[in-house]
N, C-alpha and C positions, 0 to 999 in steps of 0.2 A: 838568532840572527840568520839571515839568508843572503848568500853572496851569489851574484850573477856575473857571468863573463861574456864579453864580446869576442868576436873572432880575431885571431892574430892576423896582422896585415901591416900595411905601411911599407916603408923601405926595408926590403929584405925580410919581410914578415917579423919585424922586431917588436911591434906594439899591439896593445889592445886596451879596451876600456873595461872597467869593473865597477859594479854598483852593489853596495850593501843596503839591505832593508831590514830594520830592526823594529819589532812591535814593542812599544813601550807600555801602552795601556789601552783599555777599551772602556767605553761608556755605554752601559745597557740602556739607560734612559735616553741618551742622545743618539744611540745607534751609530756611534763613531769609534774609529781607532786612531790612536796617537802614535805616529811612527817616526823613526829617525832614518834619514838616508845619508849615505856617504859615497862620494864620487871619486874614483881613482883612475890614474893612468898607470899602465904597467909595461915594463920593458924586459925583454929576456936577455939583455946584455948586462954585464957587471960593471960597465963604465958609463960615465955621462955621455949621452949621445947627441942631444940637441939643446940649444939655448936660442930660442927664436920666438917670433910672434905666434901665439897659440890661441885659436878661437875654439871655445868649448861651451857646450850647452847640455842641460839635463832637464827633461820634462817628466814630472811625476803626477799621475792621475789627471792628465790634461792640463796641468799648470807648469809653466816654465819656472823651475826653482833655482836654476843657475844659468847665467848667460854672460860670459866674460871673454874679451879678446885683448890680450896683452902679451908682453914678452914673458916667456916662462921657461925655466930651466928644468929639464927632466931629471937631472941629478943622476945618481948612480942607479944601477939596474934594480929591478924589482918594482914594488908598488910605491906610487907617490900619490898622496891624497890631493885631489883637486879642490873639493869643497864638501861641506856637510851641512845638514839642517834638519828641522822637524816639521811635520805636517799633520793636520787633523783630517782624516779621511772619512767621509760619510759612506755608510753601507747602504745597500739596497733595502727595500722595505721588508724583505724576508730575513734580513740580518746577514746575508752573504755579501761578499765583495771580492772581485778580482781586480787587483791593482796593476795598472799598466804604467810602464815607464820607458823612456827612450832618450838617447843622447848621441852626441857626436863630438869629435875633436879633430881640428885641422890645423896644420902648420902652414905658414905662408909659402907661396910657391917659390921655387928656386932653391930650396934646401934639398940636399941629397938625403937628408934623414927625415924625409916626409913622414908625418904621423897618419893623418887622414883615416880615422877609424870611427865606427858607429857601434851602438849597442841598443837592442830593443828586446824587451821581455815582459813577463807578467808573473804575478804570484797571487795565490788565494789567501786572503787574510782569514783569521779565525772567525767563524760565524758567531755573531752576537745573538743570544737568545731573544726571540721576539714574542709577540702575543701568543698565549696559549690557545689551542684549538679545542674548543669544548665539544664533548660527545656524551651520549647516554648509553646505559647498559642495555636498554630494551627499546626496540622500535615501537612497541605498543604496550600500554600499561593501563590496567583498570583503575578507576578512581578508588582511593582507599589503599591501593598497593604502594609499595616503596619503589621509587626509581633512583638509580645511582647516576650522578652527574660527574663526569670526569673532565678535569681541565687539561689533561695531557700537557702539563707545564714543561716549558723548556728549561726552567731553572727553579730549583727549590727555594730560591729567595723571593719568588714572585708571590703576590697576593692577588686574590680575585674577588670581584663582586659578581654575584649570580642573581639574575632576574628572570621572571617568566611573564608571559602574557598570552591571551587568546586573540587571534585575528589582529586587528589594528588597534587594540585597546592599549591602555597605559601599562608600562612595565611595572611589575610588582616585585619588590625586593625579597629574595630568599635568604641571602647571607652576604656579608661583606668581609668575611674572614675565611675564605676557602683556599685550601692548599691544593693537594693532588685531586681530591674528590669530595663529594658530599652526598648524603642520602636525603631523599625528599619524599614525603608521603603525598601522593597526588590528591589535591583537596576536592571536596564535594562541590565547592563553589564553581568549579569549571563547568559542571553540568548545566548551570543556568544559561550558559552561552549556546546550548544546543537543545532548545525546548522541544524540537520535533525530530530529533535523531538520537542515536545511541553512541556516537563517537565524534571526535573533533581533533584538531591539531593544536598543540600547545608549543610555543616557541620558547627557547632558552637563550638568554643573552649572557655573555661572559666578558667583563672588563678585566684586562690584565694590568696590574700595577707592579712597577719595579722601583723600590725606594720611594714609594708614595707618588710616583709619576706614572700617568696612564700611558701605556706603550702600545695598546692595541685592543681590538674587539673581535669576537667571533660569536657565531650563532649556530644553533642546531634546532631540531624539533623532533617531536615524537607524537604518535597518535594516542589519545586517551580514550578509553571506552567506559561507558556508563553501565555498571552491572545491573542486571535485573534482579534486585533484591529489595528488602523491605525499606532500605534507605531511600530508594528512588521510586518504588512502586507507589501508585496513587493511594490515597485514603478513600474509604467508602463506608457509608453508614446508612441505615434505615432511619428516616425521620419519623415515619408513621406507617402502620399497616391498618387500614380502616376497612370496616365492613360496608359493602354497598348491597342494598336489598336484603339486609339482615332482619332478624327478628329479635327485637329488644336487645340489640348489641351482639347477638350470636350469629355466627356464620352457619348458613343452612345449605345442606347438600343439594346440588342441582339448581339452586336458586341464587344464592349469594355470590357476589363478586368481591375481589380484593382490590382496594385502591392502595397502591404502593407509592409513597413519596420517599425519595432517596436523595442523597447528596454525595459528592465526591470532590476531591481537589488534587491537582497534580503537584508534584514536588520539583523544586529547583527549576522553575520556569515552565514546566510542562502544563498543559491544559487538558481538560477532560474532553475526549472526542466521542465517547459513546457510553450510554447506560444500557445494559441489557438485563432484563429481569425475567427469570424463568420460573413459571408456576405450572405445576402439573404437566410438564413436558412441552408447554407452549412458551415461546419467547416473545417478550414485549420490549419495545425500545423507547427510552425516554426516562427522565427522572421523576415523572409523575404519570403513572399509568393506571388503568383499571383493567383487570383481567376479564375474561369471560366467566360465565357461571361454572363452578367447579363441581363436578358430579361425583364426589367421594366424601367419605366421612373420616373422622379422626384427624391426625396431624397432617397438614398440607405444607410442604416445604416451599419457601420463597428464597430464591437465590439471586443475589445482586452481583453482576460482573461489571466493573467499571474499567474502561480502557482509556489510557491517556494518549497524548500526541506522540509519545515515543513508542507506542504499542505495548507498554507495560500494563499489567492488569492487577486488580485486587478483587477478591471475592468475599462476600459476606452472606451468611445464611441465617434465616429466621424461619419461623413457622407460625401458623394459626391453626386453631382447632375447629373443624367443621362438625356440626351436629348432624347425625344421621336423619335423613328425611326421605319419606316415600309418601305418595298420595294415600289417603285412607284406603284400607284394604278390606274388602268383604270376603272373609274366609269361609263363611257358610251362611246360607239363607234358604229356608224352606217355609212354605205356607200351605195349609190344608184345612179342610173341614174336619170337624170332630163331632161325634165319634165316627171312626171308620169311613171317612170321606163322604159320609151321607148325612151328617147332622148340620146344625145351624151355628155351631160354635166355631170360632176361628183360633187356630194354633199356629204361632210363628216362632221359628227357631232362628236365632241370629248369632253370628260369630264374626267379630271385626277387630281391626287393629289400626290405631292412629299413632303416628310418630310423635314422640314427646317433645323433642327439641329442647331438652333441659327443662321440661315442664313449662315452656313458654308457648307451646302451640295451642291454639284453640281446639276444643273438642266438642262434638255434638253428634248424636245419632237419633234417628226417629224411625218409627214403623207406622205406616199409614195404609189404609185400605179404602176401596170405593167400589161401588157397582160400576160395571163397564159403562163409561160415558157420564158417570156421575161425578160428584165432588169428593175430594179426599177427606178422610176422617182420620185424625191422629189416634193411633192405638197406644203409642208410648213415645216419649222423647226425653232426652237427658243430656246434660253438659258435664257429667261427672266422670266419664270413663274414657281412657285412652285405649283400653282393650276390654272386651267382654264377650262371653259366650253364655247365652241364657235363652229362656223361652217366655214368650208373651202370649197371653190368651185373652179371649173375649167371648162371653156366652151369648148365644142367640142373636148375633149381629148379622148372620148370613141368611138370606132368603133361599130356600131350597130350589126355587124355580129360576134363580138368576145367577149370572156369572159375575165374578169379581176379579180384581187385580190388587195385589198387595205390593207395596213399595217400601224398600229400605233406603234411607238417605243418610250419608255421612258427610260431615263438614269439618274443616279445620281452618287455619289462618290463610291458606291459599286456595282452598276449595270451599268457597263461601256460598251464600244463598244464590248467587248468580251462576255458579258452576259446581254444584255439589256432586258427590259420587252417588249414583243412583242405580239400583237394580230392581226389577219387578218380577213378580211371579203371578201366573193366572190361577184362578180357582173357578172351575166350571160349576154347572148346576149339579144337583143330585142326579145320580145315574138313572137313566131311563133307556130301555132298549130302543123304544121308538115313542115319539111324542109329537102329536099334531098341534100346530099353533092355533090359538083361538081365532085367528083371522081366517082360518081355513085355507090359507095360501102358503103355509110353511110346515115343514116336518123336521123333527130333530132325531138324530141317531146317536144313541148312547148318552143322551142328555135331553133336558127340556128344550123345546123349540123356542128360540128367543127372537126369531126374525122370519120374514117370508123367505121362501126358498129352502134349499137344503142346508141343514145346520149340523155339522159333524163334531163330535167331541174329540175325535182323533182323525188324522188323514185317512181317507178311504184307500183301499187297495184294489186294483184291477189287474187280474192275472199276475198277482205277486208284485206289482209295481205300485209304489205309493204315488197318489195323485194329490198335488197341492199340499195343504197343511197349514193350519193357522190362517193368518191373513195372507192369501196368495198374491196380493197386489203390492207387497212391500218386503224389503229385507231390513231387519233390525240392525242398527249401528251398535257395535260393541266397543265399550271403553276398555282399552287394553289394560288398564290398571286393575280390572277385576279378573283378568285371566290368571289362572293359578301360577303359570310360569313367570309372571311379571314381578311377583313379590311387591306389587303396588307401585312399581316405578312408572313415572309418567312418560318416560321415553322408551318404554318397551315396545319392540316390534317383533312379531313372531317370524321365525325362519320358515322357509318352504316346507321342511319336513314336519313342522308343527301343524300344518294344514291337512285336514282329511282329504282323501282323493275325491275328485268330482264335487268340489265345493266352491261356494262363493262367499266371501266374508267382506263385511264393511266394518272398518276399524276407525277409531278415534284416538290419536296419540300425539305426543310432543317429540317423538323420536325420528320423525321423517325430515328429509332435506327440505329447506325452505323456511325454517324457523317457526316458532309459536306452535299452536295446535293445528294439526292437519288431519284430513280424512283420507282413507285409502280404500280402494276397491281391489280385493285380491281374488284371483281366480286360479284354481288348481284343477287341471283336467284329470290326468292319469297319475300314476305313481311317480316317485322321485327317481326311478330307474330310467334314465334317459329322457325324461319329460320335464319341461320347465314350468314353473309357476310364475305368473306375472302379476304386477300391481301397478295401478295408476293412482297417484296421490295428488291432492289439490288442497287449497286453503279451506280451513274450517272456522277461522276467526277473522275478524277485521284487521287484526295486527299482522296477519300473515301476508306474504306477497301473493300475487296472482299467478304465479308460475305453477305449471303442472309437470309432473315427472313420471317417466316410465322406467320400470326396473324389472328385471327377470332374474331367476335364480333356480338352483337345484340343490336339494339336500339341506346342508347346514349353512349356506351362505347365499347372499344376494350379490349380483353384479353391481357395478357402479350405476347410479341413477342417471338417466338422460333427461335433459330439459326438453320439454315439448314447446316448440315455438308457435306462437299465434299472433294475432294482430296487436295484442297488448305488449309484446316484448320484441317485435321486429321494428327496427329503426326505419324511418322514412329518409329520403335523401338529404333532408336538412337536420337530421339527428344523428349524424355519423359519429359523434363523439359521446354518445350515450353508452355507459358501461354495461357489460353483460348483455349485449343485444347483437342481432345479426343485421348487417347492412342490407338495405333493400335496393334492388335495381330500379332505376328511373324508367320512364316511358321510352327513353332512348337506349335502354339496356346497359347503361353505364352504372358503375358503382362509385359513389362518393363516400369514402370512408377514410378515417385517419389511419395511415399505415405504419407510422413510426412513433415511438414513444419519445417525447421531447426531453424527458428527464434522465435519459441514459447518460452515463459518464462520457467525457470527451474521449475520442478515439485518436491514438497517436499515429495511425496509419490507415490506409484504405486497402481493404481486402475484399474478396468476393467479386461482385460486379457492380457497375454503375448503370442505373436505370435511365432510359432516354426514349424519346419518340422520334421517328424519322421525319415526319412532316405533319402538317395540319390535316392532310387527307389520309395519310397512313399513320394513325395516331395510336396504334397498339403499343403498349409498353414493352420495350425490349431491354436486354441487359448485355453489357460488354465487360469482359474480364481480361482484355488484352491491354496491358500498359502501353505497348508500342502503338496500338491503334488510337488510344486516347491521346498520347503525346503528339501523334501526327495530326489528329483532328484539331488540337488547340495550337499547333505550330510550336510545340515545346522543343522539337529537335533543333530549333534555331535559337533557343533561349540560352542566356548565360546562367550557368549553375554555380559558378564560383569565380571570384576575382579578388585581387588584393595587391599589396606591395610590401616589400621589406627592404633590407639593406642591399639585396641582390637585384632589385629592380621591380618590375611589374609583371602580372600574369592575368590571363583571362581563360576560363575553361567553359566550353560550350556543351550543351546537352548531348550532342552527338559524339562527344569525346575529343573534339578538336581543342588544342591548347596553344596559346601564343604567349611567349615570354619576351620581354625586351628590357633594355637598360641603357641609360645615357651616363657618361662620366667624363671627367677631364684628368689627364695625367701627362707627365713629361715622357715623350717618346725618344728613346735613344736608338736611332736607326743608323748604326755605324759599324755593323758587322758585315764584312765582305760576303757577298752572295751573288755568284755568277758575275754579271756585268753591272750589278747594282749593290744595294745594301739592305740588310734586314735588321729588325729589332730582336731583342731577347724575347722568348715566348711569354705571352700574356694570358693569364687564366682568369675566367670569370664564372661564377656559379649562377645557374638559373634560379629565378625567384621561386619556381615550383618544379619538382622533378617530372620528367616525361616518362612514359611507360616504354617507349622505344626511342631509338635515335631520331632526333628531329632534323629538319632542314634549317640551316642557319646562315645568316649573312652578317658581315661586319662592315660598318661604314666609318671611315676616318674623314672628319670634316676639315678641309683646308682653311687656314687662316686667310689665305689669298686664293680664292676660288679660281680654278683653271690654271694655276701657276705650275702645279706639279701633279704628276700622275701617281696614284697610290694603288696598292693591291694588298691582299692578305692571304696567307696560307692558313686554312682553318681545319681544326679537328674537333669533333664533338663526342660526348657520351650522353647518357640520359640526364646527367646533372650538371655538366660543365661544358663551356666552349673554350678552346685553347687555340690561339692564333699568333702568327708572326706578321708584323707590318713590313711591307716591301716597297722600295722606291729606287729610282736611278741615282739619286744623290743622297749623301748622308745628311742627317738632320738631328738636332738635339733641342727640342722645344715642346712646350705644352700644347696638347691637341685635344679636341673634342671627339669622343668615340661613342659608337652605338652598335649594339648587336640586336638582331631579332631572330627568334627561333620559332618554328611552327611544326607541330607534331601532335602526338596523341597523349592526353593527360590521364 
């Protein structure tokens, strides 16, 4: 019980009013208290003092609970109950309640024992527990981890329903029997809501029940993260690894390619964004790719990397076996007369090697000979050997007076009759110190004369300098596969230090820039000490492009090859989009070429400079990187860069930084405070719709309901975010008025 006393007063300070407030019960579900009130009059005299008409009232919680005016006898001194009753009091939504009450008691005029007392007070009722306020233990939690949900209940008698959802989806029940807390394993299914990200926000909803009655709701949220583990990483697999340009199903070094077909799938809504396949250090992109030719033997690793829309990856590795391959190699080849270089018998020594490719490679070798300028005669041929070192002979097949050449030919599956590996050896006539030709117009030195003119068995020497040698009108082209250092590789190219000083070589190889078989003319002047060797390469087959390349080098390395431009790879003015070409100036000295690649990604900003021309007469391209100049040129300094409205009014922000804020509203003005010779209102404060960066200039307008009838003024104060003003006028006023402010400054 709580008792409240009014002040002593009345005749000779004899009386006061007293109120008792008793809390009987409370309803949690109804959010109400049931109280008893008792209303008293109290006298500090011990004898009866008045018996007269007595008007008394009591108001509890805004309701008049007692209102009587009749003749009433105070009785003897002390408390005398006036009235009592019960009331149901509704609490505020948060369960709190301050209960206000007031009363008065007045006797009729003319009595010397006048009562005339009042009482006014309040009390705070016991707070009624309301809806629990849900919270979580962790602001961020990985999928698969445990999250603790707390109800923070106000009463242990409460029960809670807990739900969750992502975004604006449907609420999903977690439990309908939760007390103080519950634990929850964050489910994998949430990941399906974020197919292209690694985190999201999940909402938690709590319904609070008391005695089966829903008394309130609260929500919270936390961030869930998708872990980069096997549960969420994409799947990846090889569908097939197929040989391209193989030999009877075998992968062949330097020739075969790998066709890789792969597949992948994202998990929980993710999609595959990229397939990357790595073979022999080169990356290929796509689920179905074909590599370049792989120039190695043995196991070749194929790595598949699948990336999904979340950026998660999965890697799979496989391999294929490449069979060693090299072009047929002539390891040794000699041809001579027998006996002792003076007879008519032919002796040929051969030593060769052909790659087996798991016994699938074709194999063939032949030894042929002919008189110079005559037809070839086969000495021996066979398809039985991958490697052989032997001697072939033929008796009496060589004329002592004639010169011959002997040819060794190797073939396999890739070097067929159209492009065999060939080397030749010359066999001269029988030695004669000097021999005159039968025509009388020729002479041979060291051999029989076989033509008019001088015919030398070896290059002549004049003052120690060799003159000519062999066919002085040509340089033989050498297939690099027969060079000892090549090991038969078709892509072998000698390095500068391999070349003898003061030499010129003509080579035939697949190892030069430009693809397919190419020829090279290599010139080396002096030594490798400070002197460069250079080479010019060009096409040797119809499948090669028509480009020529220049390269130089010293010692063990060549510098990068440089493309030589000619009329075949220079673009004309209407071929500006031809790849790997130079743009050609027109007759007006202009260049028409595509300068920008259209497939570049979108750019979120402009940096660097903007290209422009000044006029049609001054049309050189210029660049400007001054944002201010560009804005002035397009008039952007006068443009609106931001505008909007909210509960505080309207705003506009211009490109030069000028900002205007304004607001209209209606409210009742109480202009009744004395101020000099007139009246003022209480201060009125309004917030700008958008903050200024410095104090703005501001005006306030008060719209008269009867224009011209009364003069108004305003006393104004401003900050960067508010305007505060007092309305002024000569006569008092209490009425609804239309008001407006406008502020101008820097935003």
